[in-house]
C-alpha positions as semicolon CSV with decimal commas, in nm:
position;residue;x (nm);y (nm);z (nm)
1;P;3,620;3,175;0,566
2;T;3,689;2,921;0,289
3;D;3,808;2,664;0,543
4;N;3,486;2,710;0,741
5;A;3,277;2,678;0,424
6;E;3,462;2,358;0,331
7;L;3,395;2,216;0,677
8;Q;3,029;2,316;0,654
9;L;3,002;2,146;0,315
10;Q;3,159;1,827;0,448
11;L;2,928;1,835;0,748
12;A;2,626;1,895;0,524
13;S;2,715;1,598;0,306
14;L;2,750;1,372;0,609
15;L;2,421;1,491;0,754
16;F;2,248;1,441;0,417
17;D;2,383;1,086;0,396
18;E;2,248;1,023;0,746
19;T;1,906;1,158;0,633
20;R;1,934;1,444;0,881
21;F;1,801;1,680;0,617
22;S;1,704;1,982;0,829
23;E;2,050;1,996;0,982
24;A;2,211;1,936;0,642
25;L;2,013;2,226;0,498
26;D;2,153;2,462;0,762
27;A;2,508;2,344;0,695
28;Y;2,465;2,383;0,318
29;R;2,327;2,734;0,375
30;N;2,633;2,818;0,585
31;A;2,867;2,680;0,317
32;I;2,711;2,892;0,043
33;D;2,847;3,209;0,201
34;T;3,202;3,192;0,066
35;K;3,411;3,369;-0,195
36;D;3,516;3,031;-0,337
37;N;3,280;2,997;-0,635
38;D;3,329;2,623;-0,676
39;L;3,256;2,561;-0,311
40;A;2,949;2,786;-0,320
41;L;2,825;2,603;-0,631
42;R;2,855;2,261;-0,464
43;A;2,680;2,397;-0,155
44;R;2,394;2,542;-0,363
45;I;2,347;2,209;-0,543
46;G;2,333;2,032;-0,208
47;Y;2,096;2,293;-0,074
48;V;1,852;2,240;-0,362
49;R;1,858;1,861;-0,332
50;T;1,806;1,884;0,044
51;A;1,530;2,146;0,026
52;L;1,343;1,923;-0,219
53;R;1,376;1,627;0,018
54;I;1,203;1,812;0,299
55;G;0,941;1,990;0,089
56;L;1,086;2,341;0,080
57;F;0,998;2,373;-0,285
58;Q;1,005;2,752;-0,312
59;D;1,349;2,765;-0,148
60;A;1,471;2,496;-0,388
61;Q;1,332;2,683;-0,687
62;R;1,490;3,013;-0,579
63;E;1,832;2,849;-0,535
64;G;1,782;2,651;-0,857
65;V;1,738;2,971;-1,056
66;S;2,051;3,107;-0,892
67;L;2,236;2,789;-0,992
68;R;2,128;2,817;-1,352
69;S;2,259;3,174;-1,363
70;Q;2,580;3,101;-1,172
71;A;2,682;2,787;-1,364
72;P;2,500;2,749;-1,695
73;R;2,767;2,502;-1,818
74;S;2,755;2,272;-1,514
75;A;2,557;1,952;-1,568
76;E;2,500;1,911;-1,194
77;A;2,382;2,270;-1,150
78;L;2,143;2,239;-1,444
79;S;2,014;1,909;-1,308
80;A;1,950;2,062;-0,966
81;Y;1,769;2,351;-1,135
82;A;1,563;2,101;-1,337
83;D;1,474;1,905;-1,023
84;A;1,354;2,227;-0,863
85;V;1,136;2,336;-1,154
86;W;1,001;1,980;-1,188
87;S;0,873;2,015;-0,831
88;A;0,676;2,320;-0,946
89;G;0,513;2,127;-1,229
90;R;0,720;2,295;-1,500
91;F;0,789;1,961;-1,664
92;D;0,888;2,075;-2,013
93;E;1,133;2,329;-1,872
94;A;1,280;2,062;-1,644
95;E;1,324;1,813;-1,926
96;E;1,492;2,076;-2,142
97;A;1,738;2,152;-1,860
98;W;1,813;1,781;-1,808
99;Q;1,876;1,745;-2,182
100;R;2,116;2,042;-2,171
101;A;2,290;1,881;-1,873
102;L;2,332;1,557;-2,068
103;A;2,474;1,752;-2,362
104;I;2,741;1,883;-2,122
105;D;2,802;1,552;-1,942
106;L;2,655;1,236;-2,089
107;E;2,735;1,050;-1,765
108;S;2,547;1,286;-1,532
109;P;2,346;1,057;-1,302
110;R;2,114;1,334;-1,185
111;A;2,031;1,436;-1,542
112;R;1,970;1,074;-1,642
113;H;1,754;1,029;-1,333
114;G;1,550;1,332;-1,431
115;I;1,505;1,207;-1,785
116;A;1,397;0,870;-1,644
117;R;1,129;1,036;-1,431
118;S;1,012;1,239;-1,727
119;L;0,988;0,933;-1,951
120;A;0,806;0,738;-1,680
121;S;0,554;1,019;-1,640
122;R;0,468;0,970;-2,008
123;S;0,440;0,590;-1,969
124;R;0,757;0,528;-2,171
125;L;0,864;0,279;-1,909
126;D;1,119;0,074;-2,105
127;E;1,314;0,387;-2,198
128;A;1,274;0,523;-1,846
129;L;1,414;0,206;-1,694
130;V;1,719;0,219;-1,923
131;E;1,788;0,579;-1,820
132;A;1,738;0,507;-1,450
133;Q;1,961;0,200;-1,458
134;T;2,229;0,394;-1,645
135;A;2,213;0,662;-1,374
136;L;2,238;0,394;-1,107
137;K;2,556;0,252;-1,260
138;V;2,722;0,592;-1,221
139;A;2,574;0,669;-0,878
140;P;2,505;0,333;-0,708
141;R;2,464;0,490;-0,362
142;D;2,194;0,740;-0,463
143;G;1,880;0,619;-0,286
144;E;1,653;0,839;-0,493
145;I;1,766;0,669;-0,813
146;H;1,711;0,327;-0,652
147;H;1,359;0,438;-0,566
148;T;1,294;0,548;-0,923
149;V;1,420;0,215;-1,063
150;G;1,190;0,033;-0,822
151;S;0,895;0,255;-0,911
152;I;0,937;0,199;-1,283
């Protein structure tokens, strides 16, 4: 079962990178069902990011809450949770979660990206650009961060 979950996670990541989000979502969902907690955590994070990409906001929020409970000390889990609640308009809650993620891992690109979006939404564009560019240095292949830098 763990081998199958690992394969599903690898497949999901490849499909996500190819922007085949619906197929990636199915593979992430399949990878979640494992006894390997670390593997399930990575699959849930991928599931949330993918669900948000294709507009399945309620699914992302449900998994995000699960992430926050499952891994309250994981910067990536907290960032995925924050992304999900941001999509629901719970901006203060999202920013608080991104700040907690940064307290755990100052280099977290997803947390920095979230903070950048939050700052930009309040017209604090210089600070937002610094955060987004810092995130981009850590995750140069993340297209969403590139988009945010360009938007700012």
